[in-house]
N, C-alpha and C positions, 0 to 999 in steps of 0.2 A: 594368065600366070600359070606356070607349070608347077604342079603339086604331085608328089609321089604318095599314094595311099595304097596300103597293102601291096607294096612292091610294084604297083602299076602306075605309070605316069599319066596325068590328066592335065589338059590345058583348060583351065577354068577362068571365067570372069565373074565378077559380082553380078552382073546383069543376067548371065546364064543361070546362076544359082537361084536368083530371085524368080526368074521365069519358070524354072523347074519346080519350085516350091509353091507357085501360085495355084490355088485350087486344092492344095493338100491340107487336110485337116490335121492340126497338131495333135500328137499323142500326149498323154499326161507326162509331165516332166518329173523324172525321178533322179536324174543325175545332171551332168553338165548340159546346159542349154544354149541356144543362140537365138538372137532376135533377127528375124528377116521380115522386113516390112512392118506390119502391125501385129505379127504373130511371134510367139516364142515356141521353138521346136527343140526337142532333144537332139543333140548333135549326131547321135547314131541314126536317127530317122533321116536327117538331112543327108548323111553319108550314104545311106542305103539308096536314097532316091537319085542323088547325083552321080554315084559310081555304078549303080545297078549291081552291086555286090552284096553278098550276105553280110549282116552285121558282125558275124564272127570273124570275118576276114580282115577287119581293120580295128584300130583302137580309138578310144575317145580322144586321146592325146593327139593322134594323127589328124583327126577331124578338127579338133580345136585349133591346132597350128594352121591348117589350111584355111579355115574360115576366118581366123584372125588376120592372116596375111591378105585375104581378099577384102578386108575392111569391115567385117561383121563384128558385132559385140557378143562375146561369149560370156556366160555366167556360170559360176560354180553352183553346185547343188545347194539348195536351201537346207539349213540345219533342221534336223528332226526335232519337233517340240517334245520336251520331256513328258512322260506319262503323268497324269494327275495322281498325286498320292492321297490316300484316304486320311482324313483328319482323325486325331485320337478320340474326339468326342462322337464320331460316327461309328455305328456298328457295321457289320459286314455288308449289310444291304443298303447302307447310306440313308436310313430313315431317321 
């Protein structure tokens, strides 16, 4: 399938992306992620590997669209857990 990422055309297949990502250790997910095989990768890491471009050259949305069109499952960032608030009966040190 033809995808345009950072103004450059790429002919990608699902198998090629899976093969490119095999053996790559997933980075910690902080934003949009994609499931490839049994691993969850940040879409920007996948984009950097398959396009060989710097991550600053393309956007998360470009990669999400391309990977979704190829048949991969993309996930939004997990919501950040709210910070624990101190209870009124605890002093400053929590003792």
